[in-house]
TIPADO-412708 format. One record per residue (C-alpha): residue number from 0; residue in one letter; z, y, x. Coordinates in steps of 0.02 Angstrom, whole numbers. Layout:
<recs>
 num residu     zz     yy     xx
 NUM      A      Z      Y      X
...
</recs>
This chain:
<recs>
 num residu     zz     yy     xx
   0      X    -10     15      8
   1      X    -53    166     68
   2      X     85    292    111
   3      X    -46    433     79
   4      X     -4    536    -72
   5      X    177    492    -91
   6      X    338    579    -91
   7      X    402    541     77
   8      X    573    630    116
   9      X    567    734    280
  10      X    628    636    431
  11      X    669    808    525
  12      X    797    870    384
  13      X    960    768    429
  14      X    957    853    602
  15      X    938   1028    531
  16      X   1063   1003    367
  17      X   1199    937    483
  18      X   1185   1067    615
  19      X   1107    943    754
  20      X    959   1057    777
  21      X    955   1148    934
  22      X    886   1334    928
  23      X    853   1428   1079
  24      X   1005   1519   1070
  25      X   1095   1345   1065
  26      X   1032   1268   1222
  27      X   1145   1196   1342
  28      X   1015   1138   1474
  29      X   1080   1099   1645
  30      X    950   1209   1712
  31      X   1025   1359   1613
  32      X   1200   1343   1674
  33      X   1263   1501   1732
  34      X   1123   1599   1652
  35      X   1147   1795   1620
  36      X   1116   1864   1457
  37      X    984   1998   1430
  38      X   1000   2155   1300
  39      X    868   2286   1284
  40      X    915   2468   1260
  41      X    809   2522   1129
  42      X    739   2696   1072
  43      X    838   2778    924
  44      X    702   2906    903
  45      X    514   2879    851
  46      X    422   2999    953
  47      X    496   3095   1101
  48      X    483   3130   1288
  49      X    608   3048   1380
  50      X    690   3198   1485
  51      X    831   3090   1565
  52      X    877   2918   1577
  53      X   1039   2893   1666
  54      X   1093   2696   1695
  55      X   1222   2728   1829
  56      X   1363   2696   1718
  57      X   1297   2556   1645
  58      X   1275   2480   1813
  59      X   1467   2485   1850
  60      X   1513   2417   1685
  61      X   1613   2250   1681
  62      X   1507   2100   1684
  63      X   1342   2180   1729
  64      X   1234   2107   1862
  65      X   1079   2227   1857
  66      X   1008   2371   1748
  67      X    811   2388   1743
  68      X    686   2534   1694
  69      X    523   2570   1706
  70      X    545   2659   1881
  71      X    630   2502   1943
  72      X    488   2385   1882
  73      X    363   2507   1969
  74      X    463   2512   2123
  75      X    480   2326   2149
  76      X    298   2317   2160
  77      X    287   2136   2110
  78      X    222   2151   1925
  79      X     73   2222   1870
  80      X     44   2334   1722
  81      X     85   2255   1541
  82      X    -71   2173   1467
  83      X   -152   2236   1307
  84      X   -130   2129   1164
  85      X   -318   2102   1141
  86      X   -407   2121   1305
  87      X   -587   2181   1287
  88      X   -558   2225   1110
  89      X   -420   2353   1125
  90      X   -433   2494   1271
  91      X   -309   2467   1418
  92      X   -228   2628   1385
  93      X   -171   2571   1226
  94      X    -59   2440   1313
  95      X    121   2436   1268
  96      X    204   2465   1442
  97      X    350   2344   1496
  98      X    476   2483   1474
  99      X    436   2658   1397
 100      X    373   2763   1537
 101      X    418   2944   1488
 102      X    378   2935   1311
 103      X    439   2825   1163
 104      X    329   2805   1018
 105      X    437   2703    893
 106      X    612   2668    849
 107      X    656   2512    929
 108      X    546   2531   1083
 109      X    630   2460   1236
 110      X    684   2589   1359
 111      X    790   2464   1476
 112      X    859   2306   1501
 113      X   1044   2256   1558
 114      X   1081   2096   1626
 115      X   1251   2033   1610
 116      X   1373   1889   1625
 117      X   1399   1873   1434
 118      X   1293   1940   1287
 119      X   1444   2044   1228
 120      X   1450   2135   1412
 121      X   1266   2170   1410
 122      X   1275   2244   1245
 123      X   1440   2355   1278
 124      X   1351   2419   1435
 125      X   1209   2481   1332
 126      X   1316   2606   1245
 127      X   1339   2686   1419
 128      X   1157   2717   1453
 129      X   1123   2891   1441
 130      X    960   2953   1362
 131      X    898   3129   1329
 132      X    739   3154   1216
 133      X    627   3294   1181
 134      X    574   3262   1002
 135      X    382   3265    972
 136      X    301   3272    805
 137      X    281   3111    721
 138      X    143   3018    623
 139      X    229   2885    510
 140      X    101   2886    361
 141      X    -58   2802    411
 142      X   -167   2926    309
 143      X    -88   3061    398
 144      X    -99   2973    564
 145      X   -289   2949    532
 146      X   -310   3146    527
 147      X   -264   3152    724
 148      X   -159   3300    682
 149      X    -23   3216    789
 150      X    -91   3089    915
 151      X     16   2955    995
 152      X    -92   2910   1142
 153      X   -163   3074   1215
 154      X   -257   2976   1336
 155      X   -347   2889   1200
 156      X   -392   3045   1118
 157      X   -353   2984    941
 158      X   -243   2875    828
 159      X   -384   2770    775
 160      X   -378   2602    867
 161      X   -535   2517    783
 162      X   -662   2558    654
 163      X   -784   2457    596
 164      X   -910   2536    461
 165      X   -983   2385    385
 166      X  -1096   2494    283
 167      X  -1086   2622    148
 168      X  -1223   2644     16
 169      X  -1222   2799    -96
 170      X  -1313   2703   -241
 171      X  -1196   2539   -239
 172      X  -1133   2580   -423
 173      X  -1295   2627   -480
 174      X  -1325   2563   -655
 175      X  -1134   2518   -692
 176      X  -1085   2578   -863
 177      X   -907   2575   -809
 178      X   -837   2624   -620
 179      X   -653   2627   -589
 180      X   -559   2695   -434
 181      X   -399   2689   -374
 182      X   -304   2712   -210
 183      X   -170   2560   -170
 184      X    -30   2543    -46
 185      X     10   2359      1
 186      X    173   2399     91
 187      X    250   2356    257
 188      X    386   2221    263
 189      X    496   2139    378
 190      X    452   1953    419
 191      X    639   1922    437
 192      X    641   1727    464
 193      X    810   1646    481
 194      X    807   1635    668
 195      X    744   1809    754
 196      X    658   1789    916
 197      X    743   1713   1071
 198      X    688   1665   1252
 199      X    770   1560   1395
 200      X    693   1569   1564
 201      X    727   1499   1742
 202      X    630   1485   1896
 203      X    643   1298   1967
 204      X    556   1224   2109
 205      X    410   1347   2111
 206      X    383   1349   1928
 207      X    444   1455   1781
 208      X    522   1355   1620
 209      X    520   1441   1473
 210      X    608   1400   1307
 211      X    541   1512   1173
 212      X    570   1515    984
 213      X    370   1508    962
 214      X    235   1461    841
 215      X    116   1414    984
 216      X    199   1361   1155
 217      X     16   1337   1248
 218      X    -31   1510   1214
 219      X    142   1565   1278
 220      X    103   1467   1444
 221      X    -65   1539   1459
 222      X    -15   1729   1422
 223      X    132   1692   1552
 224      X     19   1607   1683
 225      X    -95   1767   1673
 226      X     37   1904   1685
 227      X    133   1817   1841
 228      X    -22   1752   1921
 229      X     22   1568   1908
 230      X    -66   1407   1903
 231      X    -61   1319   1730
 232      X     47   1186   1805
 233      X    177   1317   1875
 234      X    213   1353   1692
 235      X    326   1244   1572
 236      X    355   1306   1395
 237      X    463   1222   1278
 238      X    482   1259   1085
 239      X    651   1193   1040
 240      X    689   1197    847
 241      X    608   1366    768
 242      X    693   1445    618
 243      X    532   1516    543
 244      X    389   1611    624
 245      X    272   1678    471
 246      X    165   1752    590
 247      X    278   1862    686
 248      X    292   1722    827
 249      X    128   1681    854
 250      X    114   1803   1000
 251      X    233   1833   1138
 252      X    282   2012   1139
 253      X    294   2128   1299
 254      X    474   2133   1292
 255      X    483   1948   1305
 256      X    351   1936   1439
 257      X    471   2042   1545
 258      X    608   1919   1546
 259      X    541   1794   1683
 260      X    515   1946   1796
 261      X    712   1993   1754
 262      X    748   1805   1798
 263      X    650   1802   1949
 264      X    729   1971   2019
 265      X    902   1913   1985
 266      X    874   1739   2048
 267      X    965   1668   1901
 268      X    924   1586   1733
 269      X    914   1727   1593
 270      X    941   1707   1400
 271      X    909   1824   1276
 272      X    931   1818   1085
 273      X    879   1955    972
 274      X   1002   2017    851
 275      X    961   2037    667
 276      X    970   2228    665
 277      X    872   2226    826
 278      X    742   2108    741
 279      X    709   2219    604
 280      X    651   2347    714
 281      X    575   2266    866
 282      X    505   2116    799
 283      X    329   2137    726
 284      X    308   2183    538
 285      X    179   2133    415
 286      X     66   2204    281
 287      X     38   2389    287
 288      X   -130   2431    227
 289      X   -184   2563    107
 290      X   -344   2526     -6
 291      X   -465   2631    -93
 292      X   -545   2508   -231
 293      X   -701   2566   -322
 294      X   -762   2417   -455
 295      X   -913   2442   -576
 296      X  -1005   2340   -708
 297      X  -1039   2330   -879
 298      X   -933   2343  -1045
 299      X   -963   2156  -1065
 300      X   -847   2122   -929
 301      X   -980   2071   -797
 302      X   -936   2145   -633
 303      X  -1088   2205   -534
 304      X  -1009   2300   -389
 305      X   -850   2317   -278
 306      X   -808   2440   -127
 307      X   -654   2411    -30
 308      X   -601   2544     95
 309      X   -453   2472    199
 310      X   -339   2577    315
 311      X   -233   2472    428
 312      X    -66   2538    496
 313      X    -48   2443    668
 314      X    130   2531    712
 315      X    127   2626    883
 316      X     37   2488   1000
 317      X   -111   2391    932
 318      X    -96   2214    934
 319      X   -156   2072    809
 320      X   -122   2195    659
 321      X   -266   2287    716
 322      X   -387   2140    660
 323      X   -304   2101    507
 324      X   -436   2203    403
 325      X   -577   2078    461
 326      X   -479   1938    360
 327      X   -474   2060    224
 328      X   -659   2100    224
 329      X   -699   1925    233
 330      X   -593   1874     80
 331      X   -640   2040    -16
 332      X   -741   1953   -157
 333      X   -590   1841   -195
 334      X   -653   1703   -333
 335      X   -794   1802   -414
 336      X   -984   1829   -420
 337      X  -1003   2008   -376
 338      X  -1190   2041   -320
 339      X  -1148   2198   -217
 340      X   -996   2212   -120
 341      X   -954   2332     25
 342      X   -793   2344    142
 343      X   -756   2474    276
 344      X   -605   2469    385
 345      X   -505   2568    498
 346      X   -348   2541    592
 347      X   -241   2678    641
 348      X    -89   2705    750
 349      X     87   2762    691
 350      X    250   2803    750
 351      X    319   2635    676
 352      X    350   2466    743
 353      X    190   2380    775
 354      X    115   2258    641
 355      X     46   2075    666
 356      X      3   1933    578
 357      X    125   1894    427
 358      X    104   1747    310
 359      X    -75   1758    240
 360      X   -122   1893    375
 361      X   -246   1997    286
 362      X   -297   1879    158
 363      X   -148   1913     40
 364      X   -202   2102     34
 365      X   -383   2063      1
 366      X   -312   1958   -152
 367      X   -202   2101   -211
 368      X   -346   2219   -205
 369      X   -466   2129   -293
 370      X   -343   2073   -438
 371      X   -285   2242   -458
 372      X   -464   2293   -468
 373      X   -507   2167   -608
 374      X   -340   2220   -707
 375      X   -399   2406   -692
 376      X   -573   2366   -742
 377      X   -512   2256   -902
 378      X   -403   2398   -959
 379      X   -551   2533   -951
 380      X   -654   2418  -1061
 381      X   -515   2365  -1161
 382      X   -532   2168  -1136
 383      X   -410   2035  -1109
 384      X   -387   2027   -902
 385      X   -411   1838   -915
 386      X   -571   1847  -1006
 387      X   -651   1967   -877
 388      X   -597   1852   -737
 389      X   -666   1705   -823
 390      X   -827   1795   -852
 391      X   -862   1829   -672
 392      X   -778   1664   -584
 393      X   -896   1566   -464
 394      X   -956   1416   -547
 395      X   -892   1250   -489
 396      X  -1063   1184   -474
 397      X  -1102   1325   -343
 398      X  -1014   1257   -197
 399      X  -1035   1259    -59
 400      X  -1046   1452    -99
 401      X  -1096   1605     29
 402      X  -1016   1766    -19
 403      X  -1083   1940     17
 404      X   -958   1949    163
 405      X  -1007   1800    248
 406      X   -877   1675    201
 407      X   -947   1500    152
 408      X   -827   1429     19
 409      X   -800   1241     49
 410      X   -775   1183   -138
 411      X   -669   1230   -276
 412      X   -670   1231   -474
 413      X   -580   1424   -510
 414      X   -602   1401   -693
 415      X   -509   1234   -703
 416      X   -351   1308   -603
 417      X   -350   1471   -720
 418      X   -358   1361   -880
 419      X   -221   1243   -820
 420      X   -105   1371   -774
 421      X   -131   1468   -938
 422      X   -102   1303  -1041
 423      X     54   1264   -945
 424      X    109   1453   -972
 425      X     69   1445  -1150
 426      X    -19   1615  -1128
 427      X    -66   1640  -1317
 428      X    124   1621  -1356
 429      X    168   1737  -1231
 430      X     43   1873  -1300
 431      X    121   1838  -1469
 432      X    293   1865  -1406
 433      X    235   2016  -1312
 434      X    166   2101  -1477
 435      X    318   2059  -1571
 436      X    428   2146  -1443
 437      X    306   2302  -1436
 438      X    302   2306  -1626
 439      X    495   2305  -1635
 440      X    512   2441  -1496
 441      X    615   2313  -1397
 442      X    672   2411  -1237
 443      X    667   2250  -1146
 444      X    476   2219  -1126
 445      X    373   2075  -1092
 446      X    238   2069   -954
 447      X    109   1936   -919
 448      X     21   1952   -759
 449      X   -127   1829   -705
 450      X   -203   1808   -527
 451      X   -339   1699   -470
 452      X   -359   1684   -284
 453      X   -458   1593   -149
 454      X   -385   1599     38
 455      X   -473   1554    223
 456      X   -373   1435    309
 457      X   -402   1362    482
 458      X   -511   1520    484
 459      X   -600   1600    617
 460      X   -437   1620    731
 461      X   -406   1432    709
 462      X   -568   1349    721
 463      X   -548   1323    912
 464      X   -477   1137    846
 465      X   -312   1042    888
 466      X   -251    908   1013
 467      X   -177    749    983
 468      X   -146    589   1085
 469      X    -77    424   1022
 470      X     -4    293   1124
 471      X     44    121   1082
 472      X    192     58   1174
 473      X    233   -127   1214
 474      X    369   -143   1078
 475      X    227   -105    938
 476      X    269     70    912
 477      X    165    230    925
 478      X    192    394   1005
 479      X     96    537    949
 480      X     73    682   1052
 481      X     17    843    940
 482      X    -29   1024    988
 483      X     31   1085    827
 484      X    207   1157    831
 485      X    317   1142    679
 486      X    435   1286    631
 487      X    471   1206    460
 488      X    318   1122    413
 489      X    375    949    407
 490      X    249    886    551
 491      X    370    762    613
 492      X    356    674    450
 493      X    161    697    413
 494      X     98    652    573
 495      X    193    494    563
 496      X    129    449    402
 497      X    -50    470    450
 498      X    -25    351    605
 499      X     81    225    488
 500      X    -61    231    351
 501      X   -196    173    481
 502      X    -99     50    574
 503      X     37    -21    455
 504      X    166     15    589
 505      X    335     72    508
 506      X    357    265    513
 507      X    520    227    596
 508      X    428    162    746
 509      X    326    304    766
 510      X    389    447    871
 511      X    297    627    866
 512      X    299    742   1021
 513      X    270    927    999
 514      X    321   1084   1065
 515      X    328   1049   1256
 516      X    181   1093   1369
 517      X    222    964   1495
 518      X    221    824   1367
 519      X     72    880   1258
 520      X    -87    922   1367
 521      X   -148   1072   1265
 522      X   -129   1141   1086
 523      X   -165   1274    991
 524      X    -11   1303    890
 525      X     36   1317    704
 526      X    -36   1469    608
 527      X   -156   1509    469
 528      X   -119   1360    382
 529      X   -220   1257    503
 530      X   -101   1102    540
 531      X   -158    963    429
 532      X   -338    991    424
 533      X   -343   1007    617
 534      X   -180    940    692
 535      X   -179    806    562
 536      X   -362    761    583
 537      X   -331    741    766
 538      X   -193    619    755
 539      X   -291    535    606
 540      X   -447    519    731
 541      X   -352    470    886
 542      X   -240    339    783
 543      X   -402    258    715
 544      X   -465    261    895
 545      X   -310    164    940
 546      X   -344     40    807
 547      X   -523     11    881
 548      X   -456    -38   1052
 549      X   -310   -136    981
 550      X   -425   -235    888
 551      X   -531   -268   1041
 552      X   -371   -341   1133
 553      X   -323   -438    974
 554      X   -502   -513    980
 555      X   -472   -569   1166
 556      X   -308   -641   1129
 557      X   -373   -738    961
 558      X   -532   -794   1052
 559      X   -650   -715    920
 560      X   -765   -588    910
 561      X   -703   -412    893
 562      X   -826   -395    741
 563      X   -715   -522    645
 564      X   -550   -449    683
 565      X   -468   -380    525
 566      X   -307   -269    536
 567      X   -193   -315    386
 568      X   -112   -144    364
 569      X     21   -201    241
 570      X     88   -340    362
 571      X     53   -243    520
 572      X    -57   -381    601
 573      X   -223   -423    665
 574      X   -316   -583    623
 575      X   -478   -671    605
 576      X   -563   -637    452
 577      X   -526   -778    320
 578      X   -390   -852    435
 579      X   -234   -732    397
 580      X   -102   -861    469
 581      X   -167   -852    643
 582      X   -122   -677    695
 583      X    -47   -545    830
 584      X     73   -422    796
 585      X     53   -237    859
 586      X    194   -285    979
 587      X     88   -433   1052
 588      X    -54   -332   1064
 589      X     31   -185   1165
 590      X    115   -308   1278
 591      X    -56   -403   1311
 592      X   -154   -249   1348
 593      X   -108   -248   1539
 594      X   -153   -443   1550
 595      X   -321   -438   1447
 596      X   -369   -282   1528
 597      X   -533   -178   1477
 598      X   -621   -287   1347
 599      X   -716   -281   1200
 600      X   -756   -103   1098
 601      X   -663     16   1248
 602      X   -515    -70   1260
 603      X   -422      8   1417
 604      X   -265   -101   1442
 605      X    -95    -47   1433
 606      X    -60     80   1366
 607      X   -187     74   1236
 608      X   -213    253   1191
 609      X   -323    392   1130
 610      X   -328    573   1163
 611      X   -446    710   1085
 612      X   -463    884   1014
 613      X   -529    874    835
 614      X   -641   1035    787
 615      X   -701   1071    609
 616      X   -865   1143    587
 617      X   -801   1262    457
 618      X   -646   1342    383
 619      X   -577   1269    216
 620      X   -544   1391     57
 621      X   -390   1338    -52
 622      X   -373   1417   -212
 623      X   -263   1442   -383
 624      X   -200   1525   -518
 625      X    -35   1605   -547
 626      X     35   1661   -712
 627      X    202   1781   -692
 628      X    293   1826   -837
 629      X    423   1972   -819
 630      X    536   2063   -930
 631      X    553   2244   -892
 632      X    710   2337   -952
 633      X    637   2502   -989
 634      X    800   2597   -996
 635      X    869   2559   -836
 636      X    692   2487   -733
 637      X    774   2320   -701
 638      X    630   2196   -675
 639      X    668   2017   -686
 640      X    549   1883   -653
 641      X    572   1757   -799
 642      X    450   1643   -756
 643      X    310   1597   -645
 644      X    176   1456   -662
 645      X     67   1412   -517
 646      X    -88   1301   -492
 647      X   -119   1292   -294
 648      X   -256   1186   -246
 649      X   -228   1113    -50
 650      X   -373    987    -49
 651      X   -306    800    -39
 652      X   -128    810    -17
 653      X    -36    696     99
 654      X    144    721     46
 655      X    183    815   -129
 656      X    361    841    -74
 657      X    303    943     83
 658      X    168   1042    -13
 659      X    300   1083   -152
 660      X    420   1148    -14
 661      X    271   1251     62
 662      X    234   1326   -103
 663      X    408   1371   -155
 664      X    421   1467     10
 665      X    269   1554     -8
 666      X    293   1601   -191
 667      X    467   1671   -139
 668      X    392   1776    -14
 669      X    249   1839   -122
 670      X    359   1883   -267
 671      X    488   1961   -151
 672      X    343   2093    -79
 673      X    303   2129   -277
 674      X    485   2154   -324
 675      X    614   2192   -176
 676      X    541   2204      2
 677      X    483   2362     77
 678      X    510   2418    267
 679      X    530   2597    239
 680      X    542   2748    362
 681      X    589   2922    324
 682      X    481   3071    373
 683      X    547   3077    556
 684      X    516   2891    588
 685      X    675   2825    558
 686      X    692   2652    477
 687      X    789   2646    316
 688      X    786   2465    288
 689      X    844   2408    455
 690      X    969   2273    416
 691      X    980   2149    264
 692      X   1114   2251    181
 693      X    976   2377    153
 694      X    817   2277    166
 695      X    798   2184    -17
 696      X    784   2014     58
 697      X    762   1893   -105
 698      X    882   1743   -118
 699      X    877   1596   -234
 700      X    981   1705   -354
 701      X    830   1813   -385
 702      X    704   1686   -429
 703      X    687   1567   -573
 704      X    626   1381   -548
 705      X    452   1386   -512
 706      X    334   1288   -617
 707      X    206   1204   -495
 708      X     37   1121   -577
 709      X    -44   1012   -458
 710      X   -229   1014   -418
 711      X   -343    922   -283
 712      X   -507    963   -234
 713      X   -542    871    -72
 714      X   -636    961     60
 715      X   -790    905    155
 716      X   -757    974    322
 717      X   -631    872    381
 718      X   -597    676    369
 719      X   -423    705    274
 720      X   -502    814    143
 721      X   -360    932    166
 722      X   -340   1117    155
 723      X   -198   1226    198
 724      X    -54   1265     86
 725      X     76   1361    185
 726      X     14   1537    127
 727      X    -62   1515    -36
 728      X    109   1553   -124
 729      X    114   1731    -39
 730      X    -59   1767    -79
 731      X    -59   1725   -280
 732      X    111   1771   -309
 733      X    123   1950   -267
 734      X    -13   2004   -372
 735      X     17   1904   -520
 736      X    193   1996   -525
 737      X    107   2154   -493
 738      X     -4   2116   -637
 739      X    129   2067   -755
 740      X    250   2223   -717
 741      X     91   2353   -746
 742      X     79   2250   -915
 743      X    243   2275   -965
 744      X    220   2466   -920
 745      X     58   2478  -1006
 746      X    124   2559  -1181
 747      X    205   2707  -1082
 748      X     31   2739  -1018
 749      X     58   2669   -848
 750      X   -111   2601   -774
 751      X    -46   2578   -589
 752      X    107   2566   -495
 753      X    128   2531   -304
 754      X    248   2394   -247
 755      X    399   2346   -234
 756      X    455   2373   -422
 757      X    621   2419   -382
 758      X    728   2484   -536
 759      X    710   2666   -483
 760      X    523   2658   -460
 761      X    501   2580   -626
 762      X    627   2700   -707
 763      X    552   2846   -639
 764      X    381   2804   -699
 765      X    439   2768   -863
 766      X    547   2930   -884
 767      X    423   3037   -790
 768      X    573   3086   -667
</recs>
């Protein structure tokens, strides 16, 4: 019986639930014995010249071993300039310095690093650092920053980090009966993983060994090798337990990359663990786009043209956030047949924390824009928003479907997802309840929101493929080495399921090795919902090759032709076809591999193994429909999510339990952005939500139980038929709730309101105050 598609409990959970998991801050490695602790002194002002930086008193503080500034790094002369985040795409003059050199550009920018015997001593000493600032004008709002009235990097001459005019046609909306235009804000949010960033580093026998809370250990290895001019074999990166990443831990940030230099200079191991308050201003943020949407069509509900103009806030230094609008443009059409589409993008620097990828990375922003556009268009022509969507959905018989922005959607049935979600939610019944409340003048108004989405997974950034190696040991067990790196996705369970399904070897006899660049030859890491379709396909394919090699050894042992050897997966044995009583177990094959030697169809002796990098020819495009039901107290502005029904396609499902967990997490973050989350700055660039007391981070108390409706449309682009699922909830959930809140407020003449829907914002909209 196949284990595929069954609800297998995650093998990794007992370790996490019992406190046995070891995160970077928990490590007790012998090589880290006597490690010093680093603490960064960070700017408390958004934009200023540093007129004085006095660390002399801090250097004399108890327990302090060293204090370093930009001047100290320059004087040492053994470290080159900090690399630009995306070389060749962003000018070198926009690279974030190791430590601020003369000017600070956001609250949270590192000015100095203190190294002490304890973390407390380092933090205490930071209070003794004297920094005098000469404040400069600030550009916090990206719309203002784009005017270049205040320029962050004078040597660059502009705040525009990147501008890509894909094309603008004056006559785009010619012939449209109705054209609706609206400016939207997809607000900046904090990533806020349960574990902030952390690093431990030691130089040992000519190598640097780094433990990092990262989503991509091999990427960290490559960056450090480049910065420190080392050969790849001189860098060893280990990702221990990682408490969430959501995109902010894909790239090693400049402050993290400095720590190996610190360790080399003090000649001792160094550890650093980011505090929560530090994380809120120094870990990269997400989202931060300003949109102008223009949508046109006929009064029968047919959409004929759509233009999306994107202004991306990238923060003070351009990184991956600079290129998120490319993903927004790719997914701009959403699930709809729209003959004419234009999307132009501009990325602008502001005096705020830099922005990087965050769950969905450009795709949630695209969905929020097109779904808001459809709601506005429906309201303008007086049609039900569901009817307008259904009229324009890409038909199921049109796949693979190439969009005007160049995406090739692999497969889908968008109408089916919408219909299933509407039926589960009882859409007609909800509309009837809503009408009754409105007629009665009920102060608690009901809002019903709908969103139909499609997203790209294992997209352009993930198409390089993923590595796997599978090895049979002489006890009949398997070891799976994977380039994917789990930070909550359940790879340990999923990869064991795949290998067990092909071999019949019990999952408890299959070990999974990940997150260690010495043990795993290469790897792309985990991001962009790529793991199962690339990493899982690599494991699946490599395991299949191991089966073929083992079959050849079994043929030799059974003195039969390899073509006559069958693997009975249910019993985990090899036998000659028609003679199941004479067989060889996996353990017998594994032990005999070195005796038999190279034989048959590629058997290579003990160990029997296979290693490869699986590469897909195209990305996959999961899709779904979300129906949100909210209650809005029009007297207080309080919004309560009463229900959310989601139908999320992820191709063929390996483990429904893991898929549901990923969906739950994504929905919570998507709803969180709509209702609670906003990383806010005042006009001087001071963060107003720099801790979890001020930043509204949703908990289980704020959410109802989610209604998850299954749907599977297997993808043709990988052998598992899999698509990504990790980001889907965050893509469909946000616009569905946004749609619902605006629907509830529509009797008050409100056609749009930017997120998040805090009680104050809603109350002010209703009262006009």
